[in-house]
Wavefront OBJ file of the C-alpha trace (Angstrom):
o trace
v 35.215 4.097 6.062
v 31.477 4.242 5.347
v 29.185 3.311 8.229
v 26.895 0.368 7.498
v 23.113 0.363 7.251
v 22.729 -0.894 10.817
v 24.415 2.298 12.053
v 21.807 4.432 10.289
v 18.940 2.323 11.636
v 20.337 2.723 15.154
v 20.683 6.464 14.656
v 17.122 6.684 13.329
v 15.856 4.732 16.344
v 17.545 7.084 18.810
v 16.489 10.252 17.004
v 12.966 9.127 15.997
v 13.151 9.383 12.240
v 13.065 6.761 9.491
v 14.629 5.879 6.181
v 12.418 5.412 3.179
v 13.322 2.409 1.083
v 12.798 3.633 -2.456
v 12.369 0.809 -4.958
v 13.462 1.368 -8.544
v 13.086 -0.489 -11.834
v 15.208 1.570 -14.228
v 18.132 3.982 -14.320
v 15.901 7.032 -14.673
v 13.940 6.232 -11.522
v 17.234 5.705 -9.729
v 18.526 9.073 -10.911
v 15.469 10.938 -9.618
v 15.693 9.218 -6.219
v 19.397 9.970 -5.822
v 18.891 13.600 -6.820
v 16.320 13.891 -4.021
v 18.780 12.533 -1.443
v 21.514 14.876 -2.685
v 19.206 17.900 -2.550
v 18.055 17.102 0.999
v 21.342 15.667 2.363
v 19.713 12.402 3.363
v 21.161 8.906 3.720
v 19.545 6.717 1.105
v 18.182 3.178 1.048
v 17.300 1.758 -2.349
v 15.541 -1.490 -3.156
v 14.862 -3.861 -6.000
v 12.253 -6.589 -5.840
v 12.767 -9.978 -7.445
v 10.837 -8.756 -10.486
v 12.794 -5.513 -10.740
v 16.054 -7.415 -10.286
v 15.163 -9.826 -13.074
v 14.455 -6.869 -15.352
v 17.356 -4.664 -14.288
v 19.960 -7.290 -13.383
v 21.466 -7.879 -9.943
v 25.020 -6.992 -10.964
v 23.788 -4.000 -12.950
v 21.817 -2.637 -9.969
v 24.842 -3.030 -7.678
v 27.122 -1.324 -10.216
v 24.827 1.654 -10.793
v 24.174 2.203 -7.101
v 27.917 1.956 -6.480
v 28.554 4.588 -9.130
v 26.074 6.976 -7.500
v 27.615 6.295 -4.087
v 31.080 7.215 -5.374
v 30.031 10.326 -7.273
v 27.743 11.784 -4.583
v 29.683 10.731 -1.485
v 26.373 9.920 0.234
v 25.763 6.798 2.334
v 23.676 4.857 -0.208
v 22.595 1.259 0.407
v 20.924 -1.343 -1.776
v 18.439 -3.868 -0.380
v 17.075 -6.991 -2.083
v 13.353 -6.720 -1.420
v 10.946 -9.660 -0.952
v 13.337 -12.424 -1.900
v 11.108 -15.481 -2.047
v 13.730 -18.234 -1.843
v 17.127 -18.866 -0.299
v 18.622 -19.135 -3.783
v 17.436 -15.721 -4.967
v 18.593 -14.017 -1.756
v 21.952 -15.798 -1.980
v 22.335 -14.532 -5.548
v 21.753 -10.956 -4.361
v 24.335 -11.393 -1.617
v 26.804 -12.786 -4.144
v 26.131 -9.830 -6.444
v 27.062 -7.367 -3.700
v 23.808 -6.102 -2.193
v 24.207 -4.266 1.124
v 21.100 -5.746 2.764
v 18.565 -8.482 2.044
v 14.932 -9.215 2.842
v 13.849 -12.847 2.863
v 10.070 -13.063 2.578
v 9.238 -16.560 3.732
v 5.604 -15.786 4.482
v 4.457 -18.293 1.819
v 6.216 -21.145 3.637
v 4.952 -22.998 6.722
v 6.316 -21.158 9.762
v 8.903 -23.794 10.731
v 10.302 -23.881 7.184
v 10.303 -20.084 7.030
v 12.328 -19.957 10.257
v 14.796 -22.574 9.017
v 15.439 -20.764 5.712
v 15.631 -17.370 7.421
v 18.327 -18.721 9.746
v 20.314 -19.864 6.695
v 19.968 -16.409 5.146
v 21.146 -14.748 8.377
v 24.185 -17.036 8.534
v 25.115 -16.376 4.905
v 24.666 -12.626 5.330
v 26.869 -12.611 8.434
v 29.549 -14.520 6.539
v 29.454 -11.816 3.855
v 29.485 -8.935 6.383
v 25.941 -7.790 5.591
v 24.634 -5.857 8.583
v 20.874 -5.994 7.961
v 18.702 -9.018 7.205
v 14.949 -8.446 7.167
v 12.529 -11.250 7.934
v 8.807 -11.685 7.393
v 6.388 -14.317 8.657
v 2.989 -12.815 7.814
v 2.028 -12.043 4.230
v 1.472 -8.301 3.806
v -1.905 -7.733 2.103
v -2.483 -5.834 -1.119
v -1.197 -5.818 -4.674
v 2.423 -4.792 -5.113
v 3.028 -1.418 -6.758
v -0.488 -1.090 -8.167
v -3.040 1.724 -7.981
v -6.676 0.827 -7.304
v -8.500 4.083 -6.704
v -11.851 2.383 -7.327
v -11.269 -0.120 -4.511
v -11.245 -0.053 -0.756
v -9.282 -2.436 1.427
v -10.707 -4.043 4.523
v -8.467 -6.169 6.689
v -9.236 -8.771 9.295
v -7.138 -7.820 12.336
v -6.326 -11.518 12.698
v -3.725 -11.038 9.923
v -1.935 -8.347 11.957
v 1.390 -9.201 13.548
v 1.065 -10.791 16.968
v 3.659 -9.337 19.383
v 4.451 -12.710 20.976
v 4.826 -14.452 17.613
v 7.071 -11.610 16.459
v 9.208 -11.998 19.572
v 9.556 -15.753 19.001
v 10.385 -15.323 15.295
v 13.138 -12.783 15.955
v 14.558 -14.822 18.851
v 14.791 -17.959 16.710
v 16.025 -16.425 13.460
v 18.180 -13.545 14.784
v 17.011 -11.255 11.985
v 18.067 -7.648 12.461
v 14.794 -6.217 11.137
v 11.218 -7.440 10.894
v 8.450 -6.543 8.448
v 5.238 -6.172 10.429
v 1.543 -5.884 9.581
v -0.496 -3.314 11.500
v -2.915 -2.159 8.788
v -0.356 -1.415 6.079
v -1.002 -2.777 2.584
v 0.904 -2.968 -0.674
v -0.385 -0.656 -3.396
v -2.585 2.455 -3.366
v -6.341 2.261 -2.821
v -9.250 4.678 -2.492
v -9.371 3.932 1.218
v -7.005 1.944 3.413
v -7.162 0.876 7.064
v -5.599 3.148 9.660
v -2.426 1.818 11.225
v -2.939 0.080 14.561
v -0.413 2.083 16.567
v -1.388 0.444 19.845
v -0.419 -2.914 18.392
v 2.825 -1.403 17.113
v 3.603 -0.207 20.628
v 3.118 -3.742 21.961
v 5.331 -5.197 19.207
v 8.028 -2.634 19.899
v 8.117 -3.646 23.560
v 8.491 -7.348 22.732
v 10.809 -7.338 19.706
v 14.510 -6.575 19.859
v 14.985 -5.807 16.184
v 14.433 -2.904 13.838
v 10.805 -2.577 12.722
v 9.824 -2.138 9.086
v 6.612 -1.117 7.331
v 5.887 -2.123 3.757
v 3.185 -0.373 1.771
v 4.049 3.230 2.620
v 2.469 4.601 -0.561
v -1.093 5.644 0.228
v -0.777 5.227 3.998
v -2.056 8.327 5.863
v 0.849 10.638 6.681
v -0.171 11.098 10.312
v -0.144 7.335 10.770
v 3.356 7.024 9.344
v 4.583 9.819 11.628
v 3.041 8.005 14.581
v 4.706 4.742 13.552
v 8.083 6.472 13.336
v 7.634 7.953 16.803
v 7.010 4.419 18.078
v 10.176 2.979 16.566
v 9.668 2.117 12.887
v 12.972 2.897 11.130
v 12.204 1.884 7.531
v 9.129 2.442 5.377
v 9.011 1.069 1.848
v 7.905 3.363 -0.983
v 7.383 2.006 -4.487
v 3.963 2.776 -5.975
v 4.313 6.548 -5.444
v 7.516 6.558 -7.485
v 6.129 4.369 -10.256
v 3.057 6.583 -10.549
v 5.237 9.712 -10.735
v 7.474 8.139 -13.378
v 4.554 7.070 -15.571
v 2.798 10.427 -15.150
v 5.866 12.263 -16.453
v 6.036 9.979 -19.462
v 2.333 10.348 -20.208
v 2.549 14.137 -19.959
v 5.416 14.505 -22.413
v 3.935 12.020 -24.883
v 0.607 13.842 -24.738
v 2.240 17.193 -25.444
v 4.851 15.930 -27.906
v 3.567 12.708 -29.500
v 6.252 12.792 -32.216
v 9.192 13.045 -29.781
v 11.651 10.145 -30.000
v 14.679 11.432 -28.064
v 14.888 9.378 -24.843
v 16.437 12.165 -22.774
v 13.578 14.500 -23.668
v 10.950 11.825 -23.101
v 12.325 10.749 -19.732
v 13.469 14.079 -18.261
v 10.039 14.995 -16.828
v 9.750 11.525 -15.275
v 13.063 11.973 -13.467
v 11.876 15.327 -12.099
v 8.565 13.928 -10.829
v 10.270 10.930 -9.218
v 12.639 13.343 -7.464
v 9.712 15.388 -6.116
v 7.931 12.247 -4.867
v 11.091 11.022 -3.149
v 11.758 14.431 -1.569
v 8.231 14.469 -0.133
v 8.841 11.182 1.672
v 12.342 12.095 2.848
v 10.923 15.221 4.472
v 7.961 13.319 5.917
v 10.143 10.602 7.462
v 12.663 13.069 8.885
v 15.880 11.845 7.248
v 16.607 15.188 5.543
v 19.745 16.948 6.757
v 21.191 13.905 8.521
v 24.354 14.079 6.393
v 26.733 16.699 7.761
l 1 2 3 4 5 6 7 8 9 10 11 12 13 14 15 16 17 18 19 20 21 22 23 24 25 26 27 28 29 30 31 32 33 34 35 36 37 38 39 40 41 42 43 44 45 46 47 48 49 50 51 52 53 54 55 56 57 58 59 60 61 62 63 64 65 66 67 68 69 70 71 72 73 74 75 76 77 78 79 80 81 82 83 84 85 86 87 88 89 90 91 92 93 94 95 96 97 98 99 100 101 102 103 104 105 106 107 108 109 110 111 112 113 114 115 116 117 118 119 120 121 122 123 124 125 126 127 128 129 130 131 132 133 134 135 136 137 138 139 140 141 142 143 144 145 146 147 148 149 150 151 152 153 154 155 156 157 158 159 160 161 162 163 164 165 166 167 168 169 170 171 172 173 174 175 176 177 178 179 180 181 182 183 184 185 186 187 188 189 190 191 192 193 194 195 196 197 198 199 200 201 202 203 204 205 206 207 208 209 210 211 212 213 214 215 216 217 218 219 220 221 222 223 224 225 226 227 228 229 230 231 232 233 234 235 236 237 238 239 240 241 242 243 244 245 246 247 248 249 250 251 252 253 254 255 256 257 258 259 260 261 262 263 264 265 266 267 268 269 270 271 272 273 274 275 276 277 278 279 280 281 282 283 284 285 286 287 288 289
């Protein structure tokens, strides 16, 4: 029987490595990501956002991930990323997702806590081992590249260790998305991660810790965060950029090409390389015996 996602988070915590959550929007991205995990013998966590799920289809994402799980024999999990309402998260649970993330940061805190508790209860009823919560809105623009912009953050938006402790105690979420200088998207310059704050959060919070906005974050900062207990780092923009670059390259060289497999092959290869880079960086390579 396959071990659940919580097992792999616990293992990562003990051994000081992390899983990347690779978000995908299409079957070709998914193929490149899975090929990376196969090549490096890594457990694999995949994600779809609300937008990606609306495009791809909840049932379709579950079916395709299930097919890859069966054919590769790898522990592959699918997370619903940044669900903005109880209804959308419940739909993902009903569709068969392995984990869910309820992002209630746009609600008043008390309402966020109340909805998160409902999500946790529903997930437990459906034997889902990991529910991620969020109470501070992570800055930045999702899955976008802004190389002509710099990001400056007011440390007041960073996660407060005591507030994090209270949120986890009240909601019973198994993982928590935190803000310590991480941002969504890729920019010319981003803040360094506040690892001292992370250390304080880790001491106060009895849940798995998650970083969103891994694309563009300095590698040494991510390694430091993993050493201090972060077990999941979300990667999306890097994969989208690799996919689009492959498509642009082949269209530039062969503008008359109309065969999808020839158009999309280079994109799959570049997505695989981008995923392999992060698997090696986060230390999950070779964890499958």
